[in-house]
C-alpha positions as CSV (number, residue, x, y, z in Angstrom):
1,M,0.0,0.0,0.0
2,K,1.4,3.4,-1.0
3,K,2.2,5.9,1.9
4,S,0.3,9.1,1.7
5,K,2.1,12.4,1.7
6,Y,-0.2,13.4,4.6
7,N,1.4,10.9,7.1
8,N,3.2,13.8,8.7
9,V,0.1,15.8,9.0
10,V,-1.7,13.0,10.8
11,K,1.3,12.3,13.1
12,Y,1.5,16.0,14.0
13,A,-2.2,16.0,14.8
14,V,-1.7,13.6,17.7
15,A,0.1,16.2,19.9
16,N,3.4,16.2,18.0
17,S,4.8,13.3,19.9
18,N,6.2,9.9,19.1
19,E,3.7,8.2,21.3
20,D,0.9,6.2,19.8
21,K,-2.5,7.6,20.8
22,M,-5.6,5.4,21.3
23,V,-8.9,6.1,19.8
24,R,-12.0,4.2,21.0
25,V,-14.5,2.8,18.5
26,P,-17.8,1.1,19.3
27,R,-17.5,-2.7,19.3
28,E,-19.8,-3.0,16.3
29,M,-17.6,-0.7,14.3
30,Y,-14.5,-2.7,15.3
31,E,-16.1,-5.9,14.3
32,A,-17.2,-4.4,10.9
33,I,-13.6,-3.3,10.3
34,A,-12.4,-6.8,11.2
35,D,-14.9,-8.3,8.7
36,L,-13.8,-5.9,6.0
37,I,-10.2,-6.9,6.5
38,K,-11.1,-10.6,6.2
39,K,-13.4,-10.0,3.2
40,Y,-10.8,-7.8,1.3
41,P,-7.3,-9.2,1.9
42,Q,-6.1,-7.6,-1.3
43,Y,-5.9,-4.2,0.4
44,G,-3.2,-5.6,2.7
45,W,-4.5,-4.3,6.1
46,K,-2.9,-6.4,8.8
47,G,-5.4,-5.5,11.5
48,P,-8.0,-2.9,12.5
49,S,-5.4,-0.4,13.7
50,E,-3.8,-0.4,10.3
51,F,-7.2,0.0,8.7
52,V,-8.0,3.0,10.9
53,R,-4.7,4.7,10.2
54,D,-5.2,4.1,6.5
55,A,-8.8,5.5,6.6
56,I,-7.6,8.6,8.5
57,R,-4.8,9.2,6.0
58,R,-7.2,8.9,3.1
59,Y,-9.8,11.2,4.7
60,V,-7.2,13.9,5.6
61,E,-6.0,13.7,2.0
62,E,-9.6,14.0,0.7
63,I,-10.2,17.1,2.9
64,M,-6.9,18.7,1.8
65,H,-7.7,18.0,-1.8
66,K,-11.2,19.6,-1.5
67,E,-9.7,22.7,0.2
68,M,-7.2,23.0,-2.7
69,L,-10.0,22.8,-5.2
70,L,-12.0,25.4,-3.4
71,K,-9.0,27.7,-3.2
72,R,-8.5,27.3,-7.0
73,A,-12.2,27.8,-7.6
74,I,-12.1,31.1,-5.7
75,K,-9.4,32.4,-7.9
76,K,-11.2,31.3,-11.1
77,M,-14.7,32.1,-10.0
78,P,-15.1,35.5,-11.6
79,Q,-15.2,34.0,-15.1
80,K,-18.7,32.6,-14.7
81,M,-20.0,34.5,-11.7
82,K,-22.0,37.2,-13.6
83,R,-23.9,34.6,-15.6
84,I,-24.8,32.6,-12.5
85,L,-25.8,35.7,-10.6
86,A,-27.9,37.0,-13.5
87,E,-29.9,33.7,-13.4
88,F,-30.9,34.5,-9.9
89,M,-31.4,38.3,-9.9
90,G,-31.2,39.8,-13.4
91,E,-28.4,41.5,-15.3
92,E,-28.4,44.9,-13.6
93,E,-28.5,43.6,-10.0
94,A,-26.0,40.9,-10.9
95,E,-23.5,43.5,-12.1
96,I,-23.8,45.4,-8.8
97,V,-23.4,42.2,-6.7
98,Y,-20.6,41.0,-8.9
99,S,-18.5,44.2,-8.3
100,E,-19.1,43.8,-4.5
101,I,-18.0,40.2,-4.6
102,M,-14.9,41.1,-6.7
103,R,-13.7,43.3,-3.9
104,I,-13.5,40.4,-1.4
105,D,-9.9,39.8,-0.5
106,E,-10.0,36.3,1.2
107,N,-8.1,33.1,0.4
108,D,-9.8,30.9,3.0
109,P,-12.7,29.2,1.2
110,N,-15.1,29.1,4.1
111,E,-14.4,32.8,5.0
112,Y,-14.8,33.7,1.3
113,I,-18.2,31.9,1.2
114,N,-19.3,33.7,4.4
115,K,-18.4,37.1,2.8
116,V,-20.3,36.2,-0.3
117,I,-23.3,35.3,1.8
118,E,-23.1,38.6,3.6
119,I,-23.3,40.4,0.3
120,L,-26.2,38.2,-1.1
121,E,-28.3,37.9,2.1
122,P,-29.9,41.4,2.0
123,R,-31.0,40.8,-1.6
124,L,-32.0,37.1,-1.5
125,G,-32.5,36.1,2.2
126,R,-30.2,33.9,4.2
127,H,-31.2,30.5,2.9
128,L,-31.0,31.4,-0.8
129,A,-27.8,33.4,-0.2
130,E,-26.1,30.4,1.3
131,I,-27.3,28.1,-1.6
132,L,-26.1,30.6,-4.2
133,A,-22.7,31.3,-2.5
134,R,-22.0,27.6,-2.4
135,R,-23.1,27.1,-5.9
136,L,-20.8,29.8,-7.2
137,V,-17.8,28.1,-5.6
138,E,-18.9,24.5,-6.5
139,V,-19.5,25.4,-10.2
140,E,-15.9,26.5,-10.4
141,T,-14.6,23.6,-8.3
142,Y,-16.1,20.9,-10.4
143,E,-15.6,22.6,-13.8
144,S,-11.9,23.3,-13.1
């Protein structure tokens, strides 16, 4: 099994020590993991602890990959933003909102989305503003 480049991130996450840390899982989950290991020996897990470490590495990698995609989407988002805004609020209002959004200077995807929501909320309401802000980022993330 290939080692992930995020091994160091996971190690650091357990208090930056060389000690192993224990994590408790419900018995049913432990038994399900043991069953998976028996059912799929081709993955090479030697026991539940190795399975859990592998699962954590993969999940950390997935989260970091999503964050990278979101950051890339934020940089590319203006290319399609006006069109998407116009679908929700018309050309004139979309131009105004677009210019406000373009002034956002934020690299953290979650903070960026929150700032977009703040701009959209007075015009669309909280719920629709959240949906649209996330759609603006997701469109770029998955089209990139």
